[in-house]
N, C-alpha and C positions, 0 to 999 in steps of 0.2 A: 097493316100497320106495323112499322116496323120496330124492333127495341132500340133504344139509344145504344149506340156504340162507343164503349169505355175511351176515355180519352189517356194517353200517356205520356211521360215527361220528355221522352225520347221522340214525339210526335206532336209539334206544336199545332200542326195542321191537324189533327185528329177530328172528326167532326160526324154529325149526324145525318145523313143525308135521304133518312126514309120520308117518304110523302107527306107532307103537313106536320111532319113533326121537326121540324129547325128547332134547337134548343134556344132558349133564352140562355145567353152568356153573362157572368156576372164577374169583374174583375174584383179579385178579395184583398181589403185594405189589411198589411199586418197587424195594426192597431184593434183589438178587440173591442174597445171602448166605439167604434164608426161600424156599426152594422145595418145603416140605414138602404145601403145601396142593393146587400143580399137581402134585407125584407123585403124591399119592392121589386125584386129580381122574383123571390120565391114567390110571393103574392100573385104577380102577374102570371107567374108558370102555372100555378096552382088554377087561375081563372081562366086561362087559354087551354088550362090541360096538356103542355108541354114539357118538356125534360127543361133540367137545369142544369147548367155546366158552371161550375166554381174555377175561377183560373186565378192563379197566383203566379207571379215570375219572382225567382229567386234573388233576392236582395242583401244587402248586408246585413246580419242579425241586431238587433237591440241587446243591451246587456241583459235585460227580462227573459230576452229568449236566448239564454245561455246557461246550462246547468252547469258548467264547468269551463274553466277556461279553453279557448282552442289552442290545438297546436301550431306550433307554428312551424307549417307546413301547407302546401297547397291541397296536398289531400284534406289534411284535416279541415281546413278552412272551408273547401268543397263540401265535405262531409256535414259541418256545421251548417253552411247555407241550406242543404237539401235538408235536414232534420229540423229546422226551424220552419221552412217551406212545407212541410209534410204537416207538421203541428198547427200552422195556421189553417190550413185547407180542412183539417181535421174537425177545427173547432167549428169552422163556417159550416162544415156538412151537419155536423150535432143542433147546431142554430138555426138550420134553416129545415132540418127534417123534424124538430120538435115543434117549429110554426105550422108545417104542413107533412105531417106523415107521411101520406099520400105520392108526395113526390117523388120524380125519377130522377136521382142527383147522381151525377159523375164529378171528379175533380182534374183539374189539369195543373200539373206543376213543371212548370217550362223555367228555362234558362236563358239568358240574351236580353234582348231590347224588348220592352213591355209595348211601346205601341205598334212594333211588327207580329209581335205575339197576338196581341189581340184584334186586330186591321185582319189578320189569317184567321182568327176565329168568326169575325165578322162574316165572312165570306160565306157559309150557310148557316148562319144563326138569325133568328126570327128577331130578335135587337139584342144589344151590345150595351150595359149597365154599369156606371162606373159611380162612384161616392165623389161628393164635393165638399171641402171643407173650406168655409169663408175664414181666413184668418185676420184679414184686415182690409181696408179700403183698397189696398194698392198691392197686397198679394192674396193670391188664392191657389190653394194646394190641391189638387183633385187625386184622391188615392192616397199611394205612396210616393207618389213624384207628379209634376206637372205634366200630364200626358191627355187630357181632354181635348185640348184642341188640336194636337197633330193627329189623334185618334179622330177626331171629327171631321178634317180634312182627306183622311184615308177609307173611312169603314164603308163597307158594302149594305150595311144595312142599319135601320133608326140607331143610334145613339141616345141612350139614356142618362142624364148627369142628376143623380139624386143629393139632395144638399142634407148637410147637419144641421142644425138638428133636427127632427123630425117637423115638417111641414104642417100646419093648422088650415085647414079649408072651410069654407062657410059651409052651412045646412043644406043648403041647394047647390051641390056639385056641379063645377062647371069645367071645361076646359078654354084655352084660348088658344088661337091660332092665327099666326101672320101671314096677312096675303099681299102677293105685289103682281101678280099676274103671269109670274113666268113657268116654266116646267118644274122646277124645284119646288115653288110655292103649290102648285098643284097637287104634288107628291105629299105635302105636309099636311094639306086639307083632306087629302085620302086617309091619311092617320089619324089625325085630329077626328072624322066621324069616326071611324071605327073604334078609337078609343072611350069615346063619350056614348057609343051605343055599346061596347062592351060594359061599361059600369055604371049605364043609366043616367048619365050626368047630361046636362045643357053643355053649349056650345057657343063660343063668342068669335066669330071671323071678322078680322081690324086690318083693314088697309089704312095707314098713316099717309098721312097728307103734311108733307114737309113744305114748307115756304121756302123758296129760292134765295139769292142774294138781290134779285129784285123783284119784288111784291109787285104783281101787276095789280090793279085797282078791282078790275072784275075777273074774279076764280072760278065763276059759275058754270062755264064751258068746260073746265077740266074736272071740275068736281062732279059735274053728271056724268063724265065717260068714266070718273074712277068707280061712281056708284052702280054704273053699268056694267063695269067688268066683275066687281065683287057679285055682284046677283048672278052672273053668267058663272061664274066659277063654282058657287056655293049650289047651283038649280039643282045641277044632275047628281049630286052627292046627297042633297035633302031628298029627295026622289026616294033614293036607296036606302036610305035611315032616317023613315019618317017619324020614327019614335024619339029623336035626338031634337031638342029645344034649340033651336037656333035664332042666334043673334047677329046681324052683319051690321058691320058700323064703317062708317067713313070718318077717320079721328085724325084734327089735325096736330102736330107735335113731331118731337124726334122720336123714329122709331125704338129704339132701345127704351127709351124713358117710358113711351105709353105702352111696349109690351110688358115691360117690368111692373108698371102700376096696375094694369089690367090685371096681370097674373098675380096679385098679392095674395088672395085665397083660393085660386085656382088649384084642380086636380094635377093640371101640368099646362105647361107653354110649350105649344109644338112650332117647329119654323123649319123651314128648309134651307140648305147649304149651298155655297156659292150661286144663289140662283141671281138673277136680274130682271126686273121686269122694264116696262115702257116709265115707269115713274121714278125721277131721280131718287126721293127720297126714300126709296124703298130697296135697299143691296142687301139682300137677306146673308149673302157670305160674312159680310159687319157686323150686321145685326145679329145673326146666330152666336157671333163669336161674343159680343156685348153681352147679349142677356145671360151668357153662361156666367158671365163675372158678377152681376147685379140680381138676377132673378133668385128667390127663397123656395119657389117651387121648381120640382122637377121638370129638368127642359129636355124634348123629345127633339133631337137633329134629325132630320130626314133629308139623306142624299137623296139625287134622282135616280130611279129605276134603270140599269141598264148601262 
């Protein structure tokens, strides 16, 4: 088992490639009040015994980050950005190591486009974690910028978007996974079973039935086909994870609304990205985007492998 490779500011693609030691990568928000994403990532890294990488992309320092006036020169401005970024990472590292002293932690301070940096880091990460702040019904900011959606479109590993404030779950914990029969949906089911087994939680696998504009009188045939598909998708996984208490359900309604309501007290909501199955009501590409804006639990968006 190899030790984690230290990341550096000069190499935003620096990554740990040791077998079975792919780090959990988390984007660090400069706001000290928002620590749910690093907390979730640290808990997950500890649970899986994986390294944790804290990533911050240099941005404009806030007045609170400046200890003195920034000199009116490019060199002075760049130095101020770098110093503020270093402080953000140092404080985040102190936070996660206080939470889990045994963690292997390294940091990456990068310059440039945060989406590109995070997607490069995702190439050899086990998962990529970002924070989410719901500011209003119309506007949502992920971390220090609106980056979750473009990262979701390009990530090479599962993307976890963790909301602020802390999410409250039920006493009997469970995950929710959206199913539509596509390859990406199958990848999401795999991740959902793994997470549920790791946490000792149950799993609700939902296939959402959405009526078309021309509703037919007898829908028993298509509904039975949907139930068969749902049972087939979860059957093999259930055999591999017999300890997971599974409920699979066919639910009528709009996919985003149904999944959001089902996840109200869940440990997490798992969806595939950019997938489309044989049923018109379950376009997981748009669904995954929709639940990012509405879910109040962590959302795990899973791209197709390979």
